[in-house]
N, C-alpha and C positions, 0 to 999 in steps of 0.2 A: 170137646164134650167129653163128661165121665159119667157114669152111671156108677150107684150103689144099689145091691139088692140083696133081702132077704127073702122067707117063704112068705111073708105076709106085708112086708114092707119093701117100698122102690121108690127111689130116688136118682133124679137125672141131672146133672149139672153140667152148664154150657156158658158162653159169654155170647151178648149180644153183638150183629156186625159191627166196625167201625171202633171207635176211637172212645167209647165213653165209660167203659170196663166195667158197665150194669152185668152183673151175673144174675141167668136164670134159671130155677129152682122149677122142676116140675116132681111132685112128687105124691107119694100115696102110700097114707099109714095107717094100720090096721091096731099097730100094739103099743108101736114106739110113744114112749113118755120121753122127752128133753128134759134133763136139769136145769137150774137155771145158769142163763149164758146171757152174752150181749154179741152184737155183733157192729164194727166200726162202719157197716151200712144203714141203712134205714132198709127196716122193710116191708115192702108192699105188695101185698096178696088176695088174689081172690079164689074163694073156696069153690069148686066144681062139682062135689059130693060129701055128704056128709057132715059133722060139724068137731070142730074143735074145741077143749078148753084153755083159754089162756091166759096164765097166773103175770098181771103185768101191773107196773104199781102201784102194787097191795091191794089189790082188787081181781076179782075172777071175772073173766069175759069167756062169752062162749060167740063163736062165728061159725057161721054155717050157709047156706048155697044163697048167693044175692046180698051177702054180706062183705065188707073190705078187713084184712086185717091192716093195718099201721102201726109201725113201730118205729121209733125214733131211734137215730143211732146211739150205740152206747149204755142203753138202757138196759137193766138186767129182767129178764123174762122165761117163762117155760110154758110149754107146750103137753097135752095130752088127748088122747083120744074122748069126743065126750058123749057119743055112741059106740054100741059094738061094731060097728063096721069102721069105726075111725073117719079119715076123711084125706080126701086128693086136695089139692091146691097149685096154685103157681106165684111162686115167686118173683120179683125185683129187687136185687139188692142192688140199692142204689148209693152210690159215695155221694156225701155229705156236700163236696162241693160240685157235683155236678146239680144238685137239686135247691143249693143256694142261690146257681147261675140260672136257674130256669124259673126261681121264687123275689127275686134279687135282695134276697138273704136268709141265712140259714133258718126255714120253715120250723115249726115243732105242730105235732096231731093232736090236739087236745083229746079224741076220742080215738082208742084200739079199734075198736070194732062196729065200724057205724054202715046200717042199713042204705044200700046205691046198689038195686039191681043193674040197672043200666051201665055206670062206670064199670061193678064186676065182669058182667059181658065183655065190657071195652077191652078191659085189661087180658082177659082171656086171650082177647081173638089176636092180639098187637104181641101178647106173650108166644102163641104159635107162629103168628106171622116171620117173626126174628127168629125162630125155628129154620125155617124154610132156605131152602139155598140159594134161589130167585132174590131175594130180599138184598138189594144191594147199600151196603154201608150208610149211603146218602139216604137211604129210602128209611134204614133202621130209625137212625137220629132223629128224623123227621117224626117218628110215628112214636120214636119215646116221648119228644119233645111234644108233643099235642095230651098224650095220654098224662102224663106227668102233670101237664098243664092244669087240665081238668081233677086231678087230685089235689093240686096243690091249692085250686081254686074253692072246689067244695069243701077241704076236710081240714085244711092248713089254718095255721093266725100267723098272717104274711102283710107285708104294705102292698096297697094297691098298685096297678102296673102303672108304668111311666109313658105319659101320652108320648102319639107317635112324632117324631124328627122333622126338621124341615129338609134336612140332609138325605134322608132315605132313598129318594127317585132316584139322584146321580149313584147311589152305590147301588141300588137295587138294577139301575140300567147295567153298570160293569157288571154284576153277577150275570143278568143274559145274556151279554156279551163275550162272557168266561163260556158259559152254558154249553152255545150254540157256536163258538170255537173245533170244539168235536164232541160231538151230541154220542159218539159211541163210548166213551170215557167216563164214570159216572167217577167224578170226586168224590172229595172226604167233607162233611160241613166245615169242620176245621179248617181246609184247604179255603172253601169259599168265603168262610169268615176272614181269613188273611188277606183275600184278594179286595174284601169290600171295605178291610179296614174297621172291622167291631167282631162282638162279642160272637157265638155262635147264634144261640137264642134270639138274640137284639136282630142278626140276619136274620130270624126265621120271621118275628115280630115286623119287622121292618117289609120282606120279601112278599108275606100274605098279604101286610097292608094297602100294599100298592099295587100289587098286581090279580090277588084274589087267590092263589093258589102259592103253594111250598116250591123252593128249588128242584123238588123232585118232581114234583108234579109239572112243573114246567118244562122241564128235562124229558120228563114224557110225553109231552106234549110235543117236545120238537120231532123225537124221535119216528111218533104217529104218523106225524105230515110227512116225515122223510121216507115212510116205509111207504105210506098212502103212492106217493112221486113214484117209486120202484114199480110197484105194482102196474099203476096207470103205466106205464113206460116198459108192460112185458116182463118183467122181471119174477122172477119165483117167489115163495114165499119164503122159502128158508135165505134167499139172497137178502128180500127184504127186513128178514130178522136179523140177519147176522150184520150187514152193513150198518142199521138201524141204530143196532144198540143192545140189542133186547137176549136177553139172557139163553131164549131159545127157541123154537119155534110158537111151542105151546102157549110161551111168555106173550108174545108177540100175540097172537091166536086172542089168551083171554083180555089182554087189555083193546086189542083192536074191535072183539065183538063190544066191549063195555063201554066204547067212545063212541062206533059208528052202528051196533045195531046191527051188524053182517060177520062174520070171521073174514080174513082177509083174502082165500082163497077167491070166494063168491065175487068180494071186489075186485078182484083182478079179472076175473073173468066176466064181469059187468062191465 
């Protein structure tokens, strides 16, 4: 992680877990004016506070809380504060090949600052999640895929998705067995895709279509079931967390309560 700070402007850079090469920027600008420049990646951002003025494709735009900022790769743009207090935002810098893999072809965003409060809030939540140490690379890839799929579906020009294939169930069963073989290990999405014999995001679509959950969700269910069995057998919460592949006891506690409606310690006593 790398941070840069002045008296009024703050910027933090990090990369999303896994092998996606998505760069995450969290920034607060009060006075900074960006000179015209371009990125090799797509910039997908949500404003958390204030308003930014953006010069893009010959037009002047304003983007505030509840708006998105969607900039195509390699397109020159500039930005500056549109209000005295400046603006805060969270940005996903997404390589073109990754967004093309999700969309089926390289997409384009016809509107740079669409109004979409629901998706803006979701982008901020996912951005924060990717910065948490307990977020595995597999979960990070899945969360990125889901939120970027929504961005593309709502705001990009693209081809319609392909229908499910009859070969999907066989590939999905193979991945279910692969995950169950060692629930304490979290494989990458690229590793699962290689085992399934399909691309990463085709595997995500197939797995969700067949099972109703993502590979990470399926692995989490396996871990919770194993932890439940250990607790029932009289083992400690610490042992259940470690042997089931959870990051720590707090990680198990959070998912256990969400799934079963009670903390693991209470379940064990019951």
